[in-house]
N, C-alpha and C positions, 0 to 999 in steps of 0.2 A: 313325930317319929319317922325315922328313915325307912324307905321301902326296900324290903328284902328281895333279893334276886329269886324269881320263880323258876323251878326246874321245868324245862320244855318236855313234857311228855304227856301222854294220854291220862285224863282224869278217870278214875274208875268209878268214883262215886257219882251217881246220877244227879242228885241235888246240887252238889258243888259243881259239876260240870255244867249244868242249866245257869247257875248264877254267873259263872265265869263267862259263859257265852253272851249273856245279855249285857255284862259290862264291856267285854271286849268289842261286841257289835257297835255299841254306842260309841266307844272310843275310835273305832274304824270310821264310821260316818263322820265324825268331828275331824279326823285327820284328812279325809278326803275333800271336806268342805274348806278346810284351811289351805290346802294344797291349790285347789282351783281358784280361791280368792287371791292368795298371795302371789302366784306364778301366772295367773291368768290363762289357764288352760281348761280344756274341756275334759272332765272326769265324771265317772259314774261308778256306782257300787251296787251289786245284786248279791244277796246273800239268801241261800236256801238253808233251812234248818228243820229237823224233825219235830220241833216244838211248835211250829206254825205252819198252817195250811197254805198260805200264800207267801212267796219271798219278799223279803224287804229290800227296798230299792232307794237309791239315793241319786239325783235330788227329787225325781219324779218318774212316772211311767214315760210321759212324753219325752223327757230329758234322756232317759235311758235309750229309747227308741231312736232319737235323733243321732246320739253318739254311736250306737251300734250300726245304723244306717251309714254314717260317715265312715265308719271303720271298713265295713263291707264294701264301699266303693273304691278303697285303695287297692293298688295292685297286690298280687299273692305273695310277691317277694317282700314287699313292705309290711305286709301283715304278720309274715312269720320271720321278720328280721331279728326282733327281739323276743320272740315268744318261746317259752321253755315249758316242758312239762316235767314231771318228777324224775323220769330216767335221765333227760338231758341235764337236769339241774344236778343230779348226783354224780354224773359223769364229769361235769365241769369242775365240781368240788374235788373229786379225786384227782384230776389232772392238776389241779392248783396245789393240792397236797403234796403230790409227788415232786413238783418243781421246788417247792419249799424245802423238801427233805434232801434233794439232791444238791442244793445250795448250802445247806447246813452241813452236809456230808463233806463237801469241799472245803468249807472253812475250818472244819475240824481237822481234815487231813493236813491242810496248810499249817495250822497251829502246831500239829504233831510233828511235822517235818522241821518247823522253825526250832521248836525244843531240841530235837534230835541234832540239828547242826550246831547249836550252842553246846550241847553236850560233847560232841566230837571235838569241838575246839579245846576242851579242857582234859582230853585224853581217853574218850570212849572209843572202844574198837569197833571197826565196821564189819567184822567177820559175820556176826549173827544175822545180818541183814540180807534180805532176798533181793532179787533183781528189781522188781517194783519199787521197794524202799529205797534202793539206791538211785533209780531214775527219778523219783519223787524228790530225794534229797539233792540230787544234782540240779534239778529245775529251781529249787529253792534257793540254793547257792548263787546261781546265775542271776536270778532275781535281785538278790541283795547286792551283788556285785554291780550290776547295772546302776542301781540306786547309788552306790558309793561313787562309782566313776562319774555320774552325772553331778553329784554334789561337789566333787574334786574340781570338775571342769567349770562349774559355776563360780567356785571360790577362786581358781586361778583367773578367771576373767575379770572379777571384781578387783583383785590385787593389781592386775595389769592396768586397768583403768585408773586406779587410785595412783599407781606409780607414774603413769603418763600425766596426770593432772599435776602431781606435786613437781615433776620435772619441767614441765611447761612454766609453772609459776616460778620456779627457781630460775629459769632462764630468762624469764621476764625481769625478774628482781636484778640479776646480773647485768643484763643489758642496760637497765635503768642506771646502775652503779657505775658501769663503764662509759656511759654516754659522756661527752665533754661538756663542761660547764660554760655556758656562754659568758663572755667578758661583761663586767658591769658597766653600763651606760652611764655617762656623765650626766648629771642634772642639767636641765635646760637653764640657761641664764635668765635670771628675772629682770627683763627690760624695764619694768616699772621701778625696780630698786635704782637701776642704773640712771634712769632718768631723773629720779629723785635726787640721787647723789650728785649727778651732774649740774641739776638745776641749783643745788644748795652751793656747790663749788661756784658756779657763775655768780650766785648772789653774793657769796663771801668776795669773790673777786672784784665784784662792781662796788661793793661797800668799801673794800680796801683802796680800790681806785679814787673813791670819793674822799676818802680820808687823806690820800696822797695829794689830790688836787687842792684840798682845804690847807693841807700843811706846807704845799708847794708855793702857794701864792705868798704868804708872808716871808718865807725863805728867798723867794726870788726877788721880792722888793727890797729885802735886806740886802741882797747882793748888789743890787742897783744902786743902793745908797753909797754915798762917798765915804761914809765912815765904816763900811763893812771891811772886815778883814778877810784875806785870801789864804786861809788855813785849809790844806788839802784834806785833813782828817775831818774837819767840819763839814766839807763840801760833800765827801761821799758817804758820810753816816746815814743820812736819810734813805738813799737808795738801797744800801746793804740790809738795813732793818726791815724795810718794806718787803724786799724780795724774800727774805729768810722767814718772814711771818706768813707769807702766802703760800710757799711750798711745804711748809710743816703742817698747814691746816687741811690740806688736801691729800689723802693717802692713795687716791687712785692715779695721780700723775706719776711719771717716771722720774 
């Protein structure tokens, strides 16, 4: 069952008041014990009541005497620094309530002038307003105008920064497009291929030379024989065929 809120006022019934006192005193001593244990501070409690001849103390008489002696040993300014009586407590509560009331009145007046400002924008007349209302209305309008000018200035700054960044990127793109393109470089000659082709051509030339030598020997011997004929076409044919075959096989020669 949920605990219902108790109305804080004097209990007129004697028996009910006595029962409430015993319960609350027990709870008070429990709270003081928890506060001292959890926070590591020195605390004591002394409760006088018309229902008992001796006061109830916590934690003990010696403990109370020690804490009271320690308190009396402090300077008077420190003793009364946070000490309040009933009158000072009520004065503090009244001052706090007055401050809250003034703050709430200012908020209400601000909301009233804001609503009046929007009503004047749609055509409400200012003639029935007095001088105080006009002053408060002018202050409200100036406050909103400052906010509008500030928002407009921040918006313009953001747009300027965005335009500057876009123009710089466009300029960089244009510069990249207008930059001259470097001429293509010729590939480096592959000397290994050249050497291979040269070696193959030399090998072909040597092989053709060997064939010429083998063919030249019987042709020379036939020429030296007395039965040989001295026909010019037969004499020049081996040299023309050999040279033609050698130049056609090598594409790198001029």
